[in-house]
PLY file of the C-alpha trace (Angstrom):
ply
format ascii 1.0
element vertex 447
property float x
property float y
property float z
element edge 446
property int vertex1
property int vertex2
end_header
0.00 0.00 0.00
1.44 3.38 -0.99
2.05 6.18 1.46
-0.87 8.18 0.11
-3.42 5.41 0.57
-2.33 4.88 4.17
-3.01 8.44 5.31
-6.26 10.18 6.15
-8.93 11.00 3.62
-8.33 14.49 2.29
-9.83 16.87 -0.25
-12.13 16.43 -3.13
-14.75 13.86 -2.22
-17.34 14.55 -4.89
-18.80 11.60 -6.77
-20.15 11.97 -10.29
-21.37 9.61 -12.95
-19.15 8.75 -15.90
-19.34 11.52 -18.54
-21.33 13.85 -16.32
-19.83 17.36 -16.12
-19.04 18.64 -12.64
-21.29 21.62 -11.93
-19.50 22.94 -8.83
-15.73 23.10 -8.36
-14.44 23.92 -4.89
-11.09 25.70 -5.03
-8.43 27.04 -2.71
-5.78 29.60 -3.59
-2.85 30.83 -1.50
-1.92 33.70 -3.85
-3.50 37.14 -3.85
-3.04 38.25 -7.45
-4.33 37.51 -10.95
-4.95 33.80 -10.37
-7.28 34.55 -7.46
-9.27 36.94 -9.68
-9.53 34.33 -12.44
-10.63 31.56 -10.07
-13.25 33.73 -8.39
-14.74 34.80 -11.72
-14.95 31.29 -13.17
-18.53 30.08 -13.57
-19.45 27.26 -11.21
-16.30 27.60 -9.08
-16.67 28.25 -5.35
-13.87 29.33 -3.02
-13.37 27.40 0.20
-11.32 28.44 3.21
-9.34 26.82 6.00
-9.47 23.01 6.01
-12.63 22.63 3.95
-12.61 19.96 1.29
-11.48 21.17 -2.13
-11.27 19.90 -5.70
-8.62 22.30 -7.03
-5.76 23.98 -5.18
-3.47 26.67 -6.58
-0.91 26.21 -3.85
2.56 27.51 -3.16
5.55 25.17 -3.15
5.87 25.44 0.64
2.41 23.91 1.13
3.27 21.19 -1.37
6.47 20.25 0.45
4.73 19.99 3.81
1.41 18.39 2.84
1.51 16.49 -0.45
2.64 13.18 1.05
0.13 13.30 3.90
-3.24 13.59 2.21
-5.40 11.29 0.14
-6.83 12.85 -3.03
-9.81 11.69 -5.04
-9.42 10.88 -8.73
-10.50 14.29 -10.07
-8.54 16.53 -7.65
-5.81 18.77 -9.15
-2.98 20.84 -7.70
-0.63 23.16 -9.57
2.80 21.59 -8.94
4.54 18.26 -9.32
6.02 16.89 -6.12
9.70 17.45 -7.07
9.25 20.29 -9.55
12.63 21.67 -8.39
14.48 19.14 -10.59
13.81 21.56 -13.45
13.22 24.85 -11.68
16.20 25.03 -9.33
19.14 26.43 -11.27
21.76 23.88 -10.22
19.48 20.86 -10.69
18.28 22.07 -14.09
21.87 22.19 -15.34
22.74 18.87 -13.69
19.80 17.15 -15.44
20.57 18.79 -18.78
24.22 17.71 -18.60
23.21 14.14 -17.80
20.67 14.10 -20.62
23.23 15.43 -23.09
25.65 12.64 -22.14
22.86 10.09 -22.57
22.08 11.42 -26.04
25.75 11.36 -27.04
26.05 7.75 -25.92
22.82 6.58 -27.57
22.39 8.86 -30.59
25.77 10.45 -31.25
27.40 13.84 -30.86
25.26 15.56 -33.47
22.07 14.79 -31.56
23.69 15.67 -28.22
24.77 19.03 -29.65
21.09 20.00 -29.84
21.27 20.35 -26.04
23.95 23.04 -26.20
21.50 25.79 -25.32
22.60 26.66 -21.78
25.74 28.58 -20.79
28.75 26.90 -19.20
27.69 26.49 -15.57
29.22 25.27 -12.30
27.63 24.73 -8.90
29.47 26.39 -6.04
30.96 25.59 -3.66
31.03 21.88 -4.63
32.43 22.48 -8.15
34.65 25.40 -7.23
37.89 23.82 -8.43
36.37 22.83 -11.78
35.08 26.36 -12.11
38.52 27.86 -11.44
40.06 25.67 -14.17
37.46 26.88 -16.69
37.77 30.47 -15.48
41.54 30.49 -16.12
41.06 29.23 -19.68
39.32 32.46 -20.67
40.81 35.36 -18.68
38.85 38.57 -18.88
35.51 36.86 -19.53
32.44 37.94 -17.60
30.71 35.50 -15.28
27.45 35.76 -13.36
26.73 34.35 -9.91
23.18 33.33 -8.98
21.71 31.75 -5.84
20.18 28.43 -6.90
16.85 28.86 -5.12
16.07 32.57 -5.23
14.11 34.57 -7.78
13.45 38.12 -9.04
17.16 38.85 -9.42
17.93 38.58 -5.70
21.55 37.84 -4.82
22.82 38.00 -8.43
26.09 39.74 -9.34
28.57 39.80 -12.24
32.35 39.44 -11.90
35.56 39.14 -13.94
38.14 38.45 -11.25
38.37 35.60 -8.77
39.09 38.07 -5.99
35.56 39.41 -6.51
34.16 36.18 -5.07
36.93 35.44 -2.56
34.94 36.64 0.45
32.02 34.44 -0.60
34.36 31.52 -1.31
36.16 31.75 2.04
32.86 31.69 3.92
31.49 28.83 1.83
34.57 26.63 2.10
34.99 27.29 5.83
31.39 26.26 6.45
31.41 23.38 3.97
34.48 21.69 5.43
33.98 22.51 9.11
34.88 19.49 11.28
33.45 19.30 14.82
35.96 18.98 17.69
36.90 15.40 18.58
35.22 15.52 21.98
31.81 16.29 20.43
29.52 13.47 19.46
27.69 13.39 16.15
24.43 14.74 17.56
24.69 18.46 16.87
21.93 20.82 17.90
19.64 22.41 15.33
21.39 25.75 15.90
24.75 24.17 15.12
23.33 22.55 11.96
22.01 25.91 10.78
25.46 27.43 11.26
27.00 24.86 8.91
24.53 25.41 6.09
25.78 27.39 3.10
23.68 28.77 0.26
24.55 27.17 -3.06
25.20 29.32 -6.10
25.79 28.70 -9.76
28.62 30.45 -11.59
27.66 30.82 -15.23
29.38 32.24 -18.30
27.66 35.54 -18.98
26.26 35.99 -22.50
28.40 38.97 -23.49
26.80 39.48 -26.91
23.04 39.64 -26.25
20.70 40.68 -29.03
19.82 44.33 -28.42
16.81 46.40 -29.42
17.29 50.12 -29.06
20.61 49.34 -27.40
18.87 47.50 -24.57
19.06 43.93 -23.41
15.94 41.78 -23.11
14.88 38.20 -22.49
11.73 36.25 -23.30
9.19 34.90 -20.83
7.35 31.96 -22.39
4.72 29.75 -20.74
4.69 25.95 -21.03
2.00 23.84 -19.36
2.77 20.20 -18.52
-0.18 18.01 -17.61
1.73 14.72 -17.49
5.31 13.45 -17.50
4.38 9.79 -18.11
3.64 10.07 -20.94
5.02 13.55 -21.48
2.24 15.94 -22.51
3.14 19.61 -22.90
1.33 22.69 -24.17
2.89 25.94 -25.44
1.10 29.27 -24.96
0.95 31.59 -27.98
1.31 34.78 -25.95
4.34 35.77 -23.92
6.51 38.83 -23.67
9.99 40.28 -23.88
11.30 41.98 -20.72
13.64 44.90 -21.36
16.22 46.65 -19.27
15.75 50.41 -19.05
19.45 51.24 -19.40
21.52 50.82 -22.55
23.70 47.73 -22.55
27.41 48.00 -21.83
30.04 45.62 -20.48
31.94 48.53 -18.95
29.57 48.68 -15.95
29.02 45.13 -14.75
27.81 46.30 -11.34
24.72 48.04 -12.73
21.74 45.70 -12.34
19.54 48.00 -14.40
21.78 47.20 -17.40
22.16 43.44 -17.02
19.09 42.08 -15.21
15.77 42.24 -17.04
13.60 41.12 -14.11
10.65 43.48 -13.67
11.22 43.33 -9.91
14.62 44.98 -10.55
13.65 47.37 -13.35
10.64 48.84 -11.56
12.95 50.22 -8.85
14.84 52.31 -11.44
14.43 56.08 -10.99
13.11 56.50 -14.56
10.71 53.54 -14.54
7.28 54.45 -15.91
4.58 52.02 -14.69
2.26 53.16 -17.49
4.76 52.17 -20.20
6.35 49.29 -18.31
9.32 47.51 -19.85
7.68 44.74 -21.89
6.83 43.93 -25.49
4.16 41.41 -26.35
5.53 38.32 -28.14
3.63 39.19 -31.34
5.30 42.60 -31.41
8.75 41.04 -30.97
8.14 38.45 -33.68
7.04 41.15 -36.14
10.13 43.22 -35.33
12.53 40.30 -35.81
10.82 39.22 -39.05
11.15 42.73 -40.45
14.84 42.81 -39.57
15.91 39.27 -40.45
13.20 37.76 -42.63
10.38 35.37 -41.79
12.37 32.22 -42.64
15.22 32.97 -40.24
12.83 33.93 -37.47
10.82 30.74 -38.06
14.05 28.76 -37.57
14.73 30.71 -34.36
11.34 29.85 -32.91
11.76 26.18 -33.89
15.01 26.18 -31.91
13.17 27.68 -28.94
10.57 24.88 -29.23
13.48 22.43 -29.06
14.65 23.97 -25.79
11.25 23.36 -24.22
11.05 19.74 -25.34
14.62 18.72 -24.50
14.58 20.40 -21.10
11.37 18.54 -20.21
12.81 15.28 -21.51
15.91 15.82 -19.37
13.80 15.54 -16.19
11.11 13.15 -17.44
12.60 10.15 -15.63
13.25 11.98 -12.35
10.04 13.99 -11.91
7.55 12.13 -9.73
4.58 11.91 -12.08
1.16 12.13 -10.45
-2.24 12.30 -12.15
-3.33 14.98 -9.67
-0.56 17.39 -10.71
0.07 19.88 -13.48
2.66 22.62 -13.81
2.66 26.01 -15.52
6.32 26.81 -16.16
7.73 30.24 -16.96
10.73 29.81 -19.27
13.33 32.59 -19.53
15.09 32.61 -22.92
17.87 34.99 -24.00
18.82 35.66 -27.64
22.38 36.48 -28.69
23.46 38.55 -31.69
23.55 35.44 -33.89
19.88 34.76 -33.00
20.86 31.72 -30.96
18.43 31.14 -28.07
19.85 30.36 -24.61
17.93 28.85 -21.70
18.53 31.02 -18.64
16.16 29.38 -16.16
12.76 27.77 -15.67
10.34 29.09 -13.05
7.88 26.87 -11.16
6.02 29.92 -9.87
6.23 32.51 -12.65
5.04 35.88 -11.46
1.28 36.26 -11.77
1.30 39.81 -10.46
0.57 42.25 -13.28
2.86 45.20 -13.99
0.33 46.98 -16.26
-3.23 46.63 -17.53
-1.95 44.92 -20.68
0.07 42.51 -18.56
-2.97 41.80 -16.37
-5.10 40.95 -19.41
-2.42 38.62 -20.80
-2.09 36.76 -17.51
-5.86 36.48 -17.15
-6.07 34.87 -20.60
-3.16 32.58 -19.76
-4.71 31.41 -16.49
-8.21 31.02 -17.91
-6.79 28.80 -20.64
-4.72 26.85 -18.12
-7.98 26.00 -16.33
-9.56 25.06 -19.67
-6.73 22.58 -20.33
-6.84 21.11 -16.82
-10.60 20.71 -17.47
-12.04 20.23 -14.00
-15.49 20.51 -15.58
-14.97 17.43 -17.76
-15.90 19.16 -21.03
-13.05 17.99 -23.30
-12.58 14.82 -25.33
-8.82 14.50 -24.72
-8.05 14.72 -28.44
-7.77 18.50 -28.66
-4.68 20.07 -30.24
-5.62 23.64 -29.35
-7.36 24.88 -26.23
-7.68 28.65 -26.11
-4.19 30.08 -26.50
-2.48 26.75 -25.77
-1.23 24.50 -28.56
-0.37 20.87 -27.86
3.38 20.75 -28.46
4.24 17.20 -27.35
2.05 14.19 -26.62
4.40 11.24 -26.06
5.99 12.45 -29.29
5.91 15.49 -31.61
2.50 16.86 -32.51
1.82 17.89 -36.10
-0.30 20.88 -37.02
-2.11 18.68 -39.54
-3.65 15.26 -39.04
-1.02 12.91 -40.44
0.27 9.42 -39.76
3.30 10.07 -37.58
4.62 6.56 -38.20
4.69 7.17 -41.92
6.59 10.47 -41.76
9.87 11.45 -40.18
9.68 14.15 -37.53
11.74 16.44 -39.79
8.89 16.57 -42.29
6.22 17.51 -39.74
4.84 20.99 -39.31
5.05 21.53 -35.56
1.82 22.42 -33.81
3.28 25.54 -32.17
2.39 29.19 -32.77
4.49 31.22 -30.33
4.20 34.89 -31.20
1.43 34.44 -33.76
-2.03 35.96 -33.48
-4.00 34.33 -30.68
-7.46 33.34 -31.95
-8.47 31.94 -28.56
-11.93 33.54 -28.35
-13.14 32.01 -31.60
-11.56 28.68 -30.76
-13.03 28.55 -27.24
-16.54 29.36 -28.45
-16.38 26.32 -30.69
-14.54 24.08 -28.23
-16.71 24.69 -25.19
-20.05 24.09 -26.80
-21.98 21.67 -24.59
-21.76 18.03 -25.62
-25.04 16.30 -26.47
-27.01 15.86 -23.26
-24.88 18.36 -21.33
-26.07 21.64 -19.89
-24.15 24.77 -20.81
-21.59 25.61 -18.09
0 1
1 2
2 3
3 4
4 5
5 6
6 7
7 8
8 9
9 10
10 11
11 12
12 13
13 14
14 15
15 16
16 17
17 18
18 19
19 20
20 21
21 22
22 23
23 24
24 25
25 26
26 27
27 28
28 29
29 30
30 31
31 32
32 33
33 34
34 35
35 36
36 37
37 38
38 39
39 40
40 41
41 42
42 43
43 44
44 45
45 46
46 47
47 48
48 49
49 50
50 51
51 52
52 53
53 54
54 55
55 56
56 57
57 58
58 59
59 60
60 61
61 62
62 63
63 64
64 65
65 66
66 67
67 68
68 69
69 70
70 71
71 72
72 73
73 74
74 75
75 76
76 77
77 78
78 79
79 80
80 81
81 82
82 83
83 84
84 85
85 86
86 87
87 88
88 89
89 90
90 91
91 92
92 93
93 94
94 95
95 96
96 97
97 98
98 99
99 100
100 101
101 102
102 103
103 104
104 105
105 106
106 107
107 108
108 109
109 110
110 111
111 112
112 113
113 114
114 115
115 116
116 117
117 118
118 119
119 120
120 121
121 122
122 123
123 124
124 125
125 126
126 127
127 128
128 129
129 130
130 131
131 132
132 133
133 134
134 135
135 136
136 137
137 138
138 139
139 140
140 141
141 142
142 143
143 144
144 145
145 146
146 147
147 148
148 149
149 150
150 151
151 152
152 153
153 154
154 155
155 156
156 157
157 158
158 159
159 160
160 161
161 162
162 163
163 164
164 165
165 166
166 167
167 168
168 169
169 170
170 171
171 172
172 173
173 174
174 175
175 176
176 177
177 178
178 179
179 180
180 181
181 182
182 183
183 184
184 185
185 186
186 187
187 188
188 189
189 190
190 191
191 192
192 193
193 194
194 195
195 196
196 197
197 198
198 199
199 200
200 201
201 202
202 203
203 204
204 205
205 206
206 207
207 208
208 209
209 210
210 211
211 212
212 213
213 214
214 215
215 216
216 217
217 218
218 219
219 220
220 221
221 222
222 223
223 224
224 225
225 226
226 227
227 228
228 229
229 230
230 231
231 232
232 233
233 234
234 235
235 236
236 237
237 238
238 239
239 240
240 241
241 242
242 243
243 244
244 245
245 246
246 247
247 248
248 249
249 250
250 251
251 252
252 253
253 254
254 255
255 256
256 257
257 258
258 259
259 260
260 261
261 262
262 263
263 264
264 265
265 266
266 267
267 268
268 269
269 270
270 271
271 272
272 273
273 274
274 275
275 276
276 277
277 278
278 279
279 280
280 281
281 282
282 283
283 284
284 285
285 286
286 287
287 288
288 289
289 290
290 291
291 292
292 293
293 294
294 295
295 296
296 297
297 298
298 299
299 300
300 301
301 302
302 303
303 304
304 305
305 306
306 307
307 308
308 309
309 310
310 311
311 312
312 313
313 314
314 315
315 316
316 317
317 318
318 319
319 320
320 321
321 322
322 323
323 324
324 325
325 326
326 327
327 328
328 329
329 330
330 331
331 332
332 333
333 334
334 335
335 336
336 337
337 338
338 339
339 340
340 341
341 342
342 343
343 344
344 345
345 346
346 347
347 348
348 349
349 350
350 351
351 352
352 353
353 354
354 355
355 356
356 357
357 358
358 359
359 360
360 361
361 362
362 363
363 364
364 365
365 366
366 367
367 368
368 369
369 370
370 371
371 372
372 373
373 374
374 375
375 376
376 377
377 378
378 379
379 380
380 381
381 382
382 383
383 384
384 385
385 386
386 387
387 388
388 389
389 390
390 391
391 392
392 393
393 394
394 395
395 396
396 397
397 398
398 399
399 400
400 401
401 402
402 403
403 404
404 405
405 406
406 407
407 408
408 409
409 410
410 411
411 412
412 413
413 414
414 415
415 416
416 417
417 418
418 419
419 420
420 421
421 422
422 423
423 424
424 425
425 426
426 427
427 428
428 429
429 430
430 431
431 432
432 433
433 434
434 435
435 436
436 437
437 438
438 439
439 440
440 441
441 442
442 443
443 444
444 445
445 446
């Protein structure tokens, strides 16, 4: 008997007949931002508080860590994270899994296939890979590196450096703590306070992309949304809308200490003295795609976006065997992609809790559409057939294999001849599509 079946009965006890749509969805939400607005406005959904039974929970990762293994969930219950989501969303583990997957591909499919995983910068985890990092650092003197805490977000704790002495204070503290040996007369049972003293925050040291693609002299990165509803088999959806996040200060490598130049996080940029909340610092993905197509031609930009699709698929495949799959779980990832001057996309990080707080009215509307469509895909109401390739602004990107835009026999065609079912940065026809998709099935009442 599994751990879950041994513990007490938890949320979601709500029987329904096969094929009968659920008329009332009880939800909980720990966030006070756009997702709460979307959930409260959804027809037939009722908010519950405290320890009341629920069918759907938009929880934070802290609740997941403390509670997931200690509750029993009915068949239809859904929560918004996989148990060990951090295998992809913690910076050091993401790189570790990508490196392992690249080695696997090289062994099984050859170097050419493995080279398709070369989309993340050279990265080392510190302090445990400090000596390997130093060897690499000395091979390219004068290069710029960036240090990031592995488990923080919104640009916190990040800094750039070019000299080892710039991280010596951090390194001395980390090594002293990492290798501390208790006195001989102490036994192995240290107090909790002593254990806390020996903990050190892990960082990654990463080669900084020194030649980012600039628009108006400013650096930017892309925020793209990928929804995974299953890892076994892998089923992933790509959202058509997204945005580019710009720095407000012109790019230069002569001032590596200026976060307003190098970090595009809105949490950083909105603290700049010249930040205008009405204008913000974002472009919609459609606007960026039009700009790039005008500059470089539609064919080259199409190839760029195919390469970005490849980043999504291969990064998910790199963790497919380590993520604990659970039918109750789904995950809305926020991917951060940087373009260099050669229009090569680089994976910077993957967020398990992408910001759902809006920075402008336009941003609020985008995130409302995104979250509404996420709920459509998760389909608590039981309105879908399971064969859909588009649901609102989401396009089915991978379903235990590549998904073609057209209905074709995948066994008869090589994947290179398929037209991928992805439309990142194209016009989002979600309203028309949803009107058709969500028509009541025969015998169903309109929800």
